PLY file of the C-alpha trace (Angstrom):
ply
format ascii 1.0
element vertex 295
property float x
property float y
property float z
element edge 294
property int vertex1
property int vertex2
end_header
92.41 110.65 110.24
91.70 110.72 113.97
93.65 112.62 116.61
95.35 110.09 118.87
96.50 110.35 122.45
99.84 108.84 123.48
98.40 107.22 126.61
96.39 104.03 126.91
96.17 100.47 128.24
95.10 97.20 126.64
94.97 93.56 127.78
94.34 90.36 125.86
94.57 86.65 126.67
95.04 83.75 124.27
94.81 80.02 124.96
97.23 77.54 123.39
98.27 73.93 123.90
101.30 75.27 125.77
99.18 77.30 128.19
97.56 80.72 128.30
99.34 83.94 127.33
98.36 87.37 128.67
99.48 90.55 126.93
99.40 93.89 128.75
100.30 97.04 126.81
100.82 100.37 128.59
101.51 103.62 126.76
102.40 107.04 128.16
103.74 110.31 126.75
107.14 110.47 125.10
109.11 112.72 122.77
109.85 109.81 120.45
109.05 106.11 120.30
110.52 104.06 123.14
109.32 100.44 123.36
110.27 97.94 126.02
109.26 94.28 125.96
109.19 91.87 128.88
108.92 88.38 127.44
109.08 84.99 129.16
112.40 83.22 128.95
112.64 81.26 125.74
110.48 83.67 123.72
112.98 86.49 123.21
113.25 85.55 119.51
109.83 87.16 118.92
110.86 90.64 120.05
112.22 91.98 116.76
109.08 91.01 114.84
106.81 92.41 117.56
108.66 95.74 117.55
108.32 95.95 113.79
104.57 95.39 114.01
104.20 97.99 116.75
106.28 100.68 115.04
104.12 100.29 111.92
101.13 101.48 113.97
102.53 103.79 116.68
105.04 106.58 116.08
105.38 108.31 119.48
105.15 107.39 123.14
106.81 105.28 125.81
105.35 101.78 125.65
105.72 98.72 127.84
104.62 95.36 126.45
104.47 92.58 129.06
103.73 88.95 128.24
102.82 86.46 130.95
102.89 82.72 130.24
100.65 80.52 132.36
101.70 76.98 131.53
99.50 73.95 131.67
100.34 71.43 134.36
101.63 73.81 137.01
105.11 75.25 137.39
107.61 74.80 134.56
110.67 72.62 134.83
113.92 74.46 135.43
117.31 73.40 134.10
120.57 74.69 135.57
123.45 75.30 133.18
125.99 73.23 135.16
128.97 74.17 133.02
128.24 77.87 133.34
127.72 77.54 137.10
131.07 75.76 137.53
132.92 78.44 135.61
131.23 81.21 137.58
132.10 79.57 140.92
135.71 79.05 139.86
136.06 82.64 138.72
134.39 84.06 141.84
136.54 81.82 144.07
139.69 83.24 142.51
138.46 86.82 142.93
137.52 86.17 146.56
140.90 84.63 147.28
142.66 87.66 145.80
140.50 90.01 147.85
138.75 91.55 144.85
135.21 90.37 145.59
132.88 89.00 148.26
131.71 85.37 148.19
128.82 84.87 145.73
125.28 84.64 147.08
122.45 82.45 145.83
120.27 85.40 144.78
123.21 86.92 142.92
123.83 83.70 140.99
120.14 83.26 140.17
120.03 86.77 138.69
122.62 85.87 136.03
120.92 85.52 132.68
121.30 82.11 131.09
122.24 80.27 134.28
118.75 78.79 134.64
116.65 77.88 131.62
113.08 76.70 131.30
112.76 73.20 129.93
110.71 72.88 126.74
109.96 69.19 127.03
106.36 69.20 125.82
106.68 71.22 122.60
108.05 69.99 119.31
108.89 72.32 116.43
105.31 72.34 115.14
103.89 73.06 118.59
106.40 75.87 119.17
105.47 77.51 115.86
101.75 77.27 116.69
102.41 78.79 120.10
104.43 81.66 118.61
101.74 82.37 116.01
99.08 82.54 118.72
101.25 84.88 120.82
101.78 87.22 117.86
98.06 87.18 117.06
97.31 88.05 120.68
99.79 90.91 120.50
98.16 92.33 117.37
94.77 92.12 119.10
96.13 93.99 122.12
97.74 96.57 119.84
94.44 97.15 118.03
92.67 97.64 121.36
95.38 100.04 122.52
94.93 102.08 119.34
91.18 102.19 119.91
91.74 103.56 123.42
94.24 106.11 122.12
91.80 107.28 119.45
88.97 107.65 121.97
91.15 109.68 124.30
92.48 111.65 121.33
88.93 112.60 120.32
88.28 113.87 123.84
91.53 115.84 123.82
90.67 117.35 120.44
87.46 118.76 121.92
89.41 120.24 124.84
91.98 121.78 122.50
89.26 123.19 120.25
87.67 124.83 123.29
91.01 126.39 124.26
91.43 127.62 120.68
88.04 129.30 120.93
89.13 131.08 124.10
92.41 132.19 122.50
90.48 133.55 119.51
88.05 135.46 121.75
90.90 137.01 123.74
92.78 137.98 120.57
89.67 139.74 119.22
89.08 141.34 122.61
92.63 142.71 122.55
92.06 144.01 119.03
88.89 145.82 120.13
90.33 147.19 123.37
89.63 150.96 123.57
93.21 151.55 124.74
94.39 150.65 121.22
92.44 153.39 119.42
94.39 156.21 117.82
92.59 158.79 119.93
93.37 156.98 123.19
97.04 156.60 122.30
97.28 160.25 121.20
95.64 161.44 124.42
97.95 159.40 126.67
101.04 160.52 124.79
99.96 164.15 124.89
99.47 163.96 128.64
102.90 162.36 129.08
104.62 164.93 126.86
102.94 167.85 128.64
103.97 166.41 131.99
107.59 166.12 130.88
107.66 169.65 129.44
106.19 171.03 132.63
108.83 169.23 134.68
111.77 170.72 132.77
112.12 173.75 130.50
115.20 172.23 128.82
113.21 169.56 126.99
112.50 170.07 123.29
108.74 169.64 122.68
109.25 168.67 119.03
111.76 165.96 119.96
109.45 164.66 122.69
106.58 164.36 120.23
108.86 162.51 117.82
110.01 160.04 120.49
106.43 159.55 121.62
105.39 158.69 118.08
108.19 156.11 117.85
107.12 154.53 121.16
103.53 154.40 119.98
104.58 152.51 116.84
106.60 150.02 118.89
103.65 149.46 121.23
101.28 148.54 118.41
100.14 144.87 118.67
98.61 144.58 115.20
101.30 142.13 114.02
100.88 139.94 117.11
97.12 139.73 116.63
97.52 138.91 112.93
99.99 136.13 113.77
97.66 134.76 116.44
94.89 134.55 113.85
97.20 132.75 111.43
98.30 130.27 114.12
94.67 129.68 115.12
93.77 128.81 111.53
96.76 126.45 111.18
95.97 124.71 114.46
92.31 124.28 113.57
93.33 122.66 110.28
95.67 120.24 112.05
92.97 119.16 114.51
90.50 118.66 111.67
92.97 116.59 109.60
94.20 114.50 112.56
96.99 111.95 112.29
100.42 112.38 113.85
100.25 116.09 114.70
101.67 116.31 118.23
105.01 117.91 117.34
103.43 120.49 115.04
100.84 121.37 117.68
103.63 121.78 120.21
105.42 124.20 117.86
102.24 126.24 117.38
101.62 126.32 121.12
105.08 127.84 121.52
104.15 130.47 118.94
100.94 131.24 120.87
103.06 131.66 123.97
105.47 133.99 122.16
102.70 136.26 120.86
100.93 136.45 124.23
104.21 137.41 125.91
104.83 140.13 123.33
101.32 141.55 123.79
101.97 141.84 127.51
105.36 143.49 126.99
103.95 145.99 124.46
100.86 146.82 126.48
100.40 150.48 127.35
97.19 150.08 129.34
96.03 147.98 132.29
93.07 146.61 130.32
95.31 145.28 127.55
97.76 143.79 130.08
94.88 141.92 131.74
93.85 140.46 128.37
97.45 139.42 127.69
97.71 137.67 131.06
94.43 135.81 130.48
95.77 134.81 127.08
98.93 133.38 128.63
96.89 131.27 131.05
94.79 129.74 128.26
97.86 129.16 126.07
99.57 127.30 128.95
96.48 125.10 129.34
96.50 124.42 125.60
100.19 123.57 125.57
99.82 121.20 128.55
97.16 119.16 126.74
99.16 119.13 123.50
101.85 117.09 125.28
99.42 114.15 125.27
98.91 114.12 121.49
100.81 111.68 119.27
0 1
1 2
2 3
3 4
4 5
5 6
6 7
7 8
8 9
9 10
10 11
11 12
12 13
13 14
14 15
15 16
16 17
17 18
18 19
19 20
20 21
21 22
22 23
23 24
24 25
25 26
26 27
27 28
28 29
29 30
30 31
31 32
32 33
33 34
34 35
35 36
36 37
37 38
38 39
39 40
40 41
41 42
42 43
43 44
44 45
45 46
46 47
47 48
48 49
49 50
50 51
51 52
52 53
53 54
54 55
55 56
56 57
57 58
58 59
59 60
60 61
61 62
62 63
63 64
64 65
65 66
66 67
67 68
68 69
69 70
70 71
71 72
72 73
73 74
74 75
75 76
76 77
77 78
78 79
79 80
80 81
81 82
82 83
83 84
84 85
85 86
86 87
87 88
88 89
89 90
90 91
91 92
92 93
93 94
94 95
95 96
96 97
97 98
98 99
99 100
100 101
101 102
102 103
103 104
104 105
105 106
106 107
107 108
108 109
109 110
110 111
111 112
112 113
113 114
114 115
115 116
116 117
117 118
118 119
119 120
120 121
121 122
122 123
123 124
124 125
125 126
126 127
127 128
128 129
129 130
130 131
131 132
132 133
133 134
134 135
135 136
136 137
137 138
138 139
139 140
140 141
141 142
142 143
143 144
144 145
145 146
146 147
147 148
148 149
149 150
150 151
151 152
152 153
153 154
154 155
155 156
156 157
157 158
158 159
159 160
160 161
161 162
162 163
163 164
164 165
165 166
166 167
167 168
168 169
169 170
170 171
171 172
172 173
173 174
174 175
175 176
176 177
177 178
178 179
179 180
180 181
181 182
182 183
183 184
184 185
185 186
186 187
187 188
188 189
189 190
190 191
191 192
192 193
193 194
194 195
195 196
196 197
197 198
198 199
199 200
200 201
201 202
202 203
203 204
204 205
205 206
206 207
207 208
208 209
209 210
210 211
211 212
212 213
213 214
214 215
215 216
216 217
217 218
218 219
219 220
220 221
221 222
222 223
223 224
224 225
225 226
226 227
227 228
228 229
229 230
230 231
231 232
232 233
233 234
234 235
235 236
236 237
237 238
238 239
239 240
240 241
241 242
242 243
243 244
244 245
245 246
246 247
247 248
248 249
249 250
250 251
251 252
252 253
253 254
254 255
255 256
256 257
257 258
258 259
259 260
260 261
261 262
262 263
263 264
264 265
265 266
266 267
267 268
268 269
269 270
270 271
271 272
272 273
273 274
274 275
275 276
276 277
277 278
278 279
279 280
280 281
281 282
282 283
283 284
284 285
285 286
286 287
287 288
288 289
289 290
290 291
291 292
292 293
293 294
């Protein structure tokens, strides 16, 4: 399966006897799946089916699906719901008289859903069904194009992430080979520190100092961190190779990379190793930033 990005755009247009319909789908990053439809008045009944079709293909991201209806024969006929308007005016008049509201404005009344409807004079039941079928087909076409864009961007992101993984691996191996980690280097530094402390005070117990120094040396060892980095690198490489919906798992692994790089810096007992740890943190942050785009 391919790695997919959560971002993309697609546009399709279909022609029907009722006019032309233009679908525009926009997708951006999201922790879950959040879909919002903007449908022309009178076509809201299609939303549930369209959401079902979309959720069968896309699992994560914030998506906006906009449908524009360009009717044949110019502007559509509008019908005012006279009964609803009368009731609204009566209610607002009472509220105004009691001092609870300001007089209603035309733009305020026009914004009330259901007050103005679009007349469907030219379509019978058969025509309406044909129109709806064409709209759904156009949506599926737009959805397929959106998925193609998301796959293409996902493939590009996978290459970027693989490059970052390579850098993380190189830095982990560089930390493992750092001369400051050798037993001789650690022994020499500890001996110098112990001798300095003994020379500064005659009350210090040399044997106890050597014991404490050995304990500190054990705590400063980064072998476990490097081993975990290697394990996380292998797991991440497998995820990228397998593809599919891997964004959340990659995000978890990027957090683990961050944890290990922080620990290497905190355990470092040499400037060279600290520099490697800081470089590692920079690359891990770059990796984690790109992971946020993966479905």
